[in-house]
N, C-alpha and C positions, 0 to 999 in steps of 0.2 A: 484087744488091742492096745498092748500097754507102751507106754514111752511112744504114742504117734505124734509124730511132728510134721509138720504141713511146710517145714523149711523157714525161711526168714520170713516173719510176720511184720509190717508197720501199717499203722494206722493212717490212710491216705485219704485227703478230700476228695469227696465224692465227685465234685466239679474237675478233677483232673481226668475222670476215667468216662466221662460222659461224652458219647459221639464219639466217632470215628477218630484214629491216630492217622492221617495222610501219610505223614512221615515221619522219623523217629524224631521222639522230644522229649527235650532234657528235662528235669523237674527237680526242684529240690525236696527232699523231706525229711524231716526231722536233721536235717545240717550232714546229710547224704546225698551228692547227688545221683541219680538214676534216670536211666535211656527208657522211654514207653514207647515200644514199638505193635505195630497193629499186625495180629496173626488169629488163622483161623481157628478157632476151640474144638471145633466138630467138624467132619464133613457126613455127608447125608447125601448119597445118591442111589437112582436107581435107571432102570432104561425106560423107556415112554412108553405105552402102550401103541396100538395099532390106533385108535382113536386118536390116540394124544399129538400123534404124528401129523395129524392132518389140521390142528388147532393153528390159528394165526400166532403170530408174535407173541402179541400183546396176552392173548388168552393162556400159552402155553407158560409164558411168565408168572403169572398170576396163579395158576392151577399149581406149579411148583412152589409160590410161594405159602399158600394154604396147606399143600399138602404135607411142606417141612413144618408149619405151622402146629396141625393136627399131630406130627409125630413124636415133639418134642414139647408139647404143649403141657404137660406137668414140669416141666423146665422154665419153660418161657413166661406163663400167667402171671400177670402182676409185674411182670420185671419192665421196666422200660428196655427200650430193644430199637436198635438201629438200623435198617435195613442199607444195606450199599447195594447199588443197582446200577446196571450201566442200562439199563430201562429205563428211560426218562418218565414215561406215560403212567408205570407202575404208582406211584402214589396216588396221582390226580385222578383214576381209575377206581381207586375205592375211597377218596372223600369226595367223590361227586355227588350232586344233589340228587335226591331220591327219583326226581323226575326226567334224569338221564336214562337214556335208551340204551342196554346193552344186551348182548345176547345170554343165553342160558347159564352157559360155562363162568362167565363173568358173573351176575348175579348170583350164582351158587356160591362163589370164592369169596364175594361180597357177604353174604350173609354168614358164611363160617367166619370170617376174618371183623364184621363189625362189632361183638364188642370189644374187641381189645385193640381197636382202633386209635382209644387217647393215649396206649401205651406204645405206639408205632411210630417211628419218626422215617422219613424215606429221604435218602441222601442220593443225588446222581452224581455217579463219576463217571465218564466217558469209556468205552472199552480200553482205548490207551493206555490210563494213566490207572486202571483198575486190572492191576499185576495178578493178584490172588484170586479172580474170580475163574469159575471151572477149573480149578488146580487139578481135581480128580481125571477132568476129560484132559486134561493138556498135558498128562505124565507120557514121559515118553520109554519105552516097554527098552530094557535093559537086553543088549546083544548076549545071544546064547553062544 
């Protein structure tokens, strides 16, 4: 890979990139004005199994997060991760006290994500303002 370039690279203050970008944000970096946009960096999707179709919404959301984290753990371990979700109870379910009683699905997902909780931050964004949620399932098929 001779003369491989990643494009324009600038040293950026880490605090500018921490957390979600709700709307385009203009920042000055080394005298140049740059606009930051929130965009998904990857998509991961699959059909639900027959048993998953019977889960309650909270169980399904949490099991999807655990599945996605397990798929991408080689990229996500040790990184500060902001989970932007339209499901408000997702964060409190994971950070609830140990004596809190949950079903076996949620308990299993909590056990998988527990070692990584200090790196996870949950931000609730209601469905109306969460425009890039479920992007793959909302794609419109092109007419033939």
